[in-house]
C-alpha positions as CSV (number, residue, x, y, z in Angstrom):
1,X,68.2,100.9,-3.2
2,X,67.1,99.0,-6.3
3,X,66.3,102.2,-8.1
4,X,69.8,103.6,-7.5
5,X,71.5,100.3,-8.4
6,X,69.6,100.2,-11.7
7,X,70.6,103.7,-12.6
8,X,74.3,103.1,-11.9
9,X,74.3,99.9,-14.0
10,X,72.2,101.3,-16.8
11,X,74.4,104.4,-17.0
12,X,77.5,102.2,-17.4
13,X,75.8,100.1,-20.0
14,X,75.1,103.3,-22.0
15,X,78.7,104.5,-21.5
16,X,80.2,101.2,-22.6
17,X,78.0,101.3,-25.7
18,X,79.0,104.9,-26.5
19,X,82.7,104.6,-25.9
20,X,83.2,101.1,-27.1
21,X,80.9,100.8,-30.1
22,X,79.6,104.3,-30.9
23,X,76.1,103.2,-30.1
24,X,73.4,105.2,-28.4
25,X,72.3,108.8,-28.2
26,X,74.8,111.2,-26.6
27,X,72.1,113.7,-25.7
28,X,70.2,110.9,-23.8
29,X,73.4,109.9,-22.1
30,X,74.2,113.4,-21.0
31,X,70.6,113.9,-19.8
32,X,71.5,111.5,-16.9
33,X,73.8,114.2,-15.5
34,X,72.8,117.3,-13.6
35,X,73.7,120.7,-15.0
36,X,75.6,121.1,-11.7
37,X,77.5,117.9,-12.2
38,X,81.1,117.7,-10.9
39,X,83.6,114.9,-11.1
40,X,87.0,114.0,-9.7
41,X,88.8,111.5,-12.0
42,X,91.1,108.8,-10.9
43,X,94.0,111.0,-11.8
44,X,92.7,113.9,-9.7
45,X,91.4,116.1,-12.5
46,X,88.0,117.8,-12.1
47,X,85.3,117.9,-14.7
48,X,82.0,119.8,-14.9
49,X,79.1,119.0,-17.2
50,X,80.4,120.9,-20.2
51,X,83.7,119.1,-19.9
52,X,82.0,115.8,-19.6
53,X,79.9,116.5,-22.7
54,X,83.1,117.4,-24.6
55,X,84.7,114.2,-23.4
56,X,81.9,112.0,-24.6
57,X,81.5,113.8,-27.9
58,X,85.2,113.4,-28.6
59,X,85.4,109.7,-27.5
60,X,82.5,108.2,-29.4
61,X,83.7,104.6,-30.4
62,X,87.3,105.5,-29.4
63,X,87.7,102.5,-27.2
64,X,86.7,99.6,-29.4
65,X,85.7,96.5,-27.5
66,X,85.5,98.3,-24.1
67,X,83.9,96.2,-21.4
68,X,82.6,97.9,-18.2
69,X,81.5,95.9,-15.2
70,X,80.0,97.4,-12.0
71,X,79.7,95.5,-8.8
72,X,79.8,95.8,-5.0
73,X,77.3,98.6,-4.9
74,X,76.6,99.9,-1.4
75,X,74.1,102.6,-0.3
76,X,76.1,105.0,1.9
77,X,73.3,107.5,2.8
78,X,69.9,108.3,1.6
79,X,67.8,111.4,2.1
80,X,64.5,112.7,0.6
81,X,66.1,114.3,-2.5
82,X,68.8,111.7,-3.3
83,X,71.5,109.3,-2.1
84,X,75.2,108.6,-2.0
85,X,76.5,105.2,-3.1
86,X,79.8,103.5,-3.5
87,X,80.6,100.9,-6.2
88,X,83.5,99.2,-7.9
89,X,84.0,99.6,-11.6
90,X,86.1,97.4,-13.8
91,X,87.0,98.6,-17.3
92,X,88.8,96.4,-19.8
93,X,89.9,96.7,-23.4
94,X,90.5,93.5,-25.5
95,X,94.0,92.0,-24.8
96,X,94.7,94.5,-22.1
97,X,94.8,94.4,-18.3
98,X,91.6,95.4,-16.5
99,X,91.5,98.7,-14.6
100,X,89.5,99.0,-11.5
101,X,88.3,102.0,-9.5
102,X,86.1,102.7,-6.5
103,X,83.5,105.3,-7.3
104,X,81.3,107.4,-5.0
105,X,78.3,109.0,-6.6
106,X,75.7,111.5,-5.3
107,X,72.4,111.1,-7.1
108,X,69.7,113.8,-7.0
109,X,66.0,113.1,-7.5
110,X,64.5,115.6,-9.9
111,X,60.8,115.3,-10.8
112,X,61.0,111.5,-10.5
113,X,64.2,111.2,-12.4
114,X,67.7,110.4,-10.9
115,X,70.5,112.8,-11.9
116,X,74.2,112.3,-11.4
117,X,75.2,115.3,-9.2
118,X,78.8,114.3,-8.2
119,X,81.2,111.5,-9.0
120,X,84.5,110.8,-7.3
121,X,86.7,108.0,-8.8
122,X,89.7,106.5,-7.1
123,X,91.9,103.9,-8.9
124,X,92.5,100.7,-7.0
125,X,96.1,100.0,-6.1
126,X,97.7,97.6,-8.5
């Protein structure tokens, strides 16, 4: 499970750096995601990889001071070519209330690398 946990945490560190400070390499960040990536946002919208790329390109450094914390990671299922995990994510901007969500991710193994195949986020009730 450590490998999956590390990937989830490292991805969120990279996302925080990109969105909050404009630091990092967008191409390297996007390389974490499968070409077949799909996502359901907390608001119910769906994204594929091209939409995700457009989002990150447009949002570079757009959330100054963003803090992202990931905890309560649980392995739900594992198979030879990947796994499904659930985790809680907390995002906060300076001087604003924190926003939390539960996320379920499907990670695929591809030539020794983990790729994000699907992500479903659900906002925690206030």
